[in-house]
N, C-alpha and C positions, 0 to 999 in steps of 0.2 A: 364320569361312572353311570351306568345306564340301572333303572330298577327293572329292566325289561326282562321276563323270562319266556324261553322261547322253546319248544319242544318240538321234535319232528312231524313233519306234517305225511299226510299219507293219502291215498284215494286219487282218483283221477281228477284231470282239470277242465273237463268238459266247459266249454262255454255256452252257459243259455240264459236267456233273460227274459222275461215276460213282459211284454209291453201292455199295460194297463195305464187307464186313466188314474190321476191322483185321487186319494178317498176323498169325500165330502169335506168341506171346510169344518174345521171343530169348533165348539162352542166355546167361550172362555168361562172358566169356571170361577177364577180368581187372578187379578193380577196385579199384586201390590208392587210398588217401585220403594224399596228400601234399602238403605246401607248394610258384610264382609266376610277371608278363608285361608289353606296349607299345601305343603307340598312334600314330596319325599327328598331323597338325594338324587341330585342331578349333575350329570357333567357336563363337558363343553358342547353337548349335542343333545338333541331331544331324544328324552326317552319314551319307550312306548312299553306299556305292560297290559297283559290282558291274561284273563284265567276264565277257565270252562271246567265245569265239573259234568261228567255224566255223558258229555255230547261232544262231537267232533265237530271244529268250525274253521271252515277254510276262507282266507279273504285276501285280497290285494292289501289288505293293510293288516294283516297278519293275525290270524285269531288263533286260538288253541290253547287247550287244556287237556290235562290228561287224555290225551288222543286226539288233541285238538289239531286244527292244522294254521299254520301261518300264511299270512300273504302281504298285504299292501302296508300299512303303517300304521296302523295302529292295532291294536291287537284285538282280535275279535275272540271271545271264549264263550262256553256256555258252563252256567252254573245252576245248580239244582238246588231247590229249596222248596219248604211247604207253602204252599197257595191257599189264599183265603178268598172269599168274594168280596170281603168288605172293601170300601173306597174311604181314603183320608179326606176330609175336607181342607180347601185351600189353604185356609188357616194354619192348618198341621204342617203342610210344606214350607210355608213362609216363616214359621216359629224353627224350623228346622235350619234353616239359611240364614236365619236371624243369628240364631244360636253358634253358628261358625262363624260368624263375624265378631261376635262376642267373645270367640276363643283366638282370635287374631287375624283372622283372613282379611286382607284389604276389602276385594270387593269380589261380587261372585253374581251370575246369573244362574238360574234353573229352571227347568222345563219337566213337565209330568205330563204324558198323554195316553189315555186309554180308551179303545174305542172312539167315539164323537166327542168325547172331552178333552180339554187339556187345561192345563193351568201355567203361568209362566211367570216368574217373580225376578225380582233381584234384589240384591243387600249391600251394603256397604259403600265403597267410595272407588270410582274408578281413578280419581287423583288423591292422594294422600294429603298433600302438601297445599292443594287448593280447596281441599274438603268438600271435592264435586262429587256427589253422590251416583252411585252405579244406577243407570236406567236399562230398561229393557231393549233400548235400541242401540245402545252403546257397543262398538266393535271390541272385541277380545281373540288376542291370538290364539290360534288353534293348535300349533305346532305340529305332532305327527298325525293329528287328525286330517290334515290336509291330504295326506295320502290316500284317505279314502276318496278324496274329489279328483286327484290324480287320477286314479285306479277307474272311478266313474267314466272319466273322459277316456281314456284308454280303452276300455270295455265297450264305450258307446262307439268309438271309430273301428273296433273290431266287427260289431254288430253291422254298421255300414260297409265292411268290408273293405277298409283303406287297409288292412293287413289283417294277417291271422295270428292268434295267439302261438301257434306253432312255429312261426316264420324265426329264422333265426336273427338274433339282432344285427348283426355284421351286416346283412343284406339290407338292412333299413335303414340305416345310418352312412353319413360320409364315409368315404374311404380312408382307412387309417385312424379313424377316429377312437377306434379300440386297440390299435396297437399297442403293444408294451403288455398286456394283460392276459396273463395265461389262460388258455380254455375258452378264450373270448369268442371263438368260433363256434363255440356249442351251447352259447346262451339264447335261450328264445324269449319271446315276449313273456309267455306266461313265468319262466323262471323270475325275470324282474318284478312283476305283481307279486308272486309268492314267497318273495326272499329267499329264492332257490339259486341266484344267481353265484354265489360265491364272492363276490366283490366284497372287497374291505369296506368297511364302514368308517367314512372318512371322519365323522362326529362321534364314533363311538368311544369303549372304553380303550381302544389302542390307537385314539386319534389326538393323540397330545400335540403332534406336530401342526395338527389343522388349527387346533386350540391357541396354540402360540403366535400363528400366522394371522388367526382372524382378530385377537387383541392386542398384538403389536402394528396392527395395520393402522399407518396415519391417516388413511381414508376410512376408517371403521365408520359405519353409520351414515356414509356419504355414496359409495361406491356399492354397486349391486354384483357379488362376485358370481363368474360365468360358469356355465355348466362344464366345460372343458377345466376350469381352475379346480374346481371340484373334482372332478374325476381323475386330476393330475395324482392325487393322493393314492389312489388304487393302481397307479404304474410306478410307483417306488417300489423299489426291490425288497426293502424291509415290509413291505406291505403284502405279502402273498394272498392269494385266494382262500377262505377258510375252507373251501370245499370245491370238488368240480361241478359246476352247472347240473342242478335236478337231484345230486346226492342228499342233502340235506337242508333242513330250513336255517338260515343264519341272519339275522336281521340287518340289513342294508340299506340306509339311507340314499348310499351311492347307487345302487339300483333304480332308484326313483328318479334320480338325477338321468340318469342314461335313457329311463324311459320317457323323461320330458325331452330331452334332446330330439329322440327318435319321433315323437308326436310331432315337434316343431318343424322337424325335417321333411316328415312325409306331406304336412298340411301347408307349410309355408308360412307359419303364423308361430308367434309367442304364445307359449303356455298361459299367461295372463287371458289372452285373446280368447284362447279355446276354451278356457272356463267360462267366461261370459256368455260365450255364443252355445254352447251345449249344457251348461247347468244354470249359472247365474240370472240369465234373462228368461231362460223359459219357465224357472221355478219361481221367478220374482224374487230372488234374494238381494235385497235392495242394500244390504249393509256389508255383503261378503266382496272380498276383492283380494288381490295380492300385495302385501307389504314390497314397497320399492318400485311397484308395476303402478297397480291401480292405487295404492294408499300409502300415505306419509305418516309417521311415528305419530304425528299429532290427531290424526285421524282414528286412533285407536287408543283403549284404555290404556294406563299406564303400567307395566311389569315391574312388580316387586319382589325380593327375595331375602332373604339372611345367609350371610355367607358359611361355608361348612368351613370346618377346622383347617386352617392354613391358606383358604381363598383369599383373606385380606394381603397376607403377606407376597402370595402367589401373581403373577399375570393372569387378571380375570376380568369380567364385566365387573366387578367390583372394584376394581383400579382405579383410583383418584375420586372415588365416590363417597359421601357420608350419609350415615343414615338418616331417614326419613322421620323415623319414629325411635323413641327410647328403648325399644326392646331391639334395635338393631337393623332395622327393616329399611332395604337401600331401593331406591327407583334406579332400576337398570336403563329403562329407555329414555329417561328424561335427557335432552339436548342433542338427541341422534334424529337425523334424518328417519333414519328406520333401525329397528332394532334385530328383527328376525328375517330380514331379507334375502341374507345369504343362504339360508336353508330352500328357499326358492321350492319347486314342486314336491318337495319333501317335509315342507314344512311353514311357507311363507303366507298363509290365508289366514284372513282374521274375518270375523264374521259375530255375530250376535247369536244367542242361544234360540232365539224365537225362528231366525234364519236358519239354522243347522237343524231344527226340527222341520221346516218344510222339505229341506234335504232329505232327511230320513224318511219322512213321510213317502218320497217319491223311492227310495230305495225299498222300504217296506212294500210299498205297491206293486215293485217290480219294474218300474218306469225306468230304472238305473241300479246298475249292480256295482257293488265293491268287492265281491267275490266271483271266483271264476265259475263256481258251481253252486251260486246263490240260492238259486229256487230248491236244490235238493237240500241243503244246508237249512234252509228256513223250515222246509218240510218235515226234517228228521226233528227239529227244536220243537216244532208247533206239536208233535205228537208225545211229547214228553213234558208232561205239566211240570213247572218252576225251571225248566232250561232257560237260561239267557245268554245272549252275545253281551260280549264287555268290550269296548274300544276305548284304549287311553293313550292319551299324548303328553307330552310335557316337557320341559326346558327350564333352564332358571327365570323364574318369572312368570311361569306358563304352567297351568294344569286343565287339562280337558277331558271328560268322560262322558261315555254313551254306554247307556245299558238297553239293550232291548230284547223282551220276552216276547216271541212269534204265538206263544199259545194264549196269551192275554191280550194281544196288541198292545203291548204297554211298554212304554219308551221314555227312558229318564236322561237327562242331558244337564249337566253341569261343567260351567266354564269359570275359571277363576285367574285371576291377574296377578297369581302370586304363587311361592316356592317355599319350601323350609320354612312355614309358619302356620301356625291353627291347623284346623282338620283339611285333610286330603281332599283333595273331589272326589276321587273314588269313593272315599269312607262317607262322603256326604251324599253321594248317589247311591249307595248302598243303603244309607238310612231313607233315603227318598221311595226306594223301589220297596223297601218294606213296608213303609207306610202306605204306599199304593196297593199292596197286596194285602193290607189289612191283619198282617202278621206281627 
């Protein structure tokens, strides 16, 4: 089950990106390393959640709120609230994440950047069983936030004229790749980016068959699912499209799998290599990588969760696992060569909050885009004090949140290695945003 909420998108999907130099390197206000955090209810798939109030946002991640637009994979929204000029001390931020750990979150990283100042902190543990403290350099799974990076590469390739956002997807893929999917010949690259393809979401609320196959796979955690295998769920007669391409926003990880395949076919390289070449290396994201390709599970902080009602008895990631803590918290990634690699370009990237902040610096500066009309979206938000974009990702054992307020050049990032325990990453991020605003 997903906690994602989507609303219809509107407006044109023109592709415009400002190419600017990254902002000057920011100074460190405070950077304590301390040990932990919670999630909402998540189904067998990465869940996406976003809110926006008073302003529209369109992104390949899926942003939107009362009149907001959906796109990629994380949902971007705009939220309006009072703003003050006060700025919190770094210890205030550290106290907030320490409080989240005390409330049950195993481990987390957080970032607050405003103008030329940044704070990065860590709390809790990367491993409950080994009592290994979470540090600022640990990798944490990003789940749906991965789609922002996949979108950034796609929009970069479009800028380089490898294809156009208006191109029909069937013309960019091997012959027959989309056979069996109704209206496939109507889908464009923009539809994939903006979650308007209508493709069945293989790991969504109607994805029980994928969940059964994933958790009953004798090679689970050893083999990486192929794009074709994931797309096959959208070809089943029982999984008809949610809509004709372009009609409405309907969140779909499958759309990002098709986008991944499209880029790989056009460039002749796997997505993990495209991410390295276009994002990770240029931005010096030293911790970023795709699980199952660049990274093994042991190179990433463990992912924890408490089971929801019925998940212990049912086939699930909890099957055969014992609690690591008295409160029922279970290590879902232990013993697996990779835990979230099956999500591929829709959710398999892991990184530190510090590297994710570097990525956001480049996005905010216009060097990369994660929305098809990013320049206009940011400009509209900047003209409305208090409005902010809100991207969220999550799956069992994973929670990620990015809040960005263009009007103050204020960014908050929270990455957690757990779900269904303690305070959610989104709530922690809102607390940090409030502290940064001085409200």
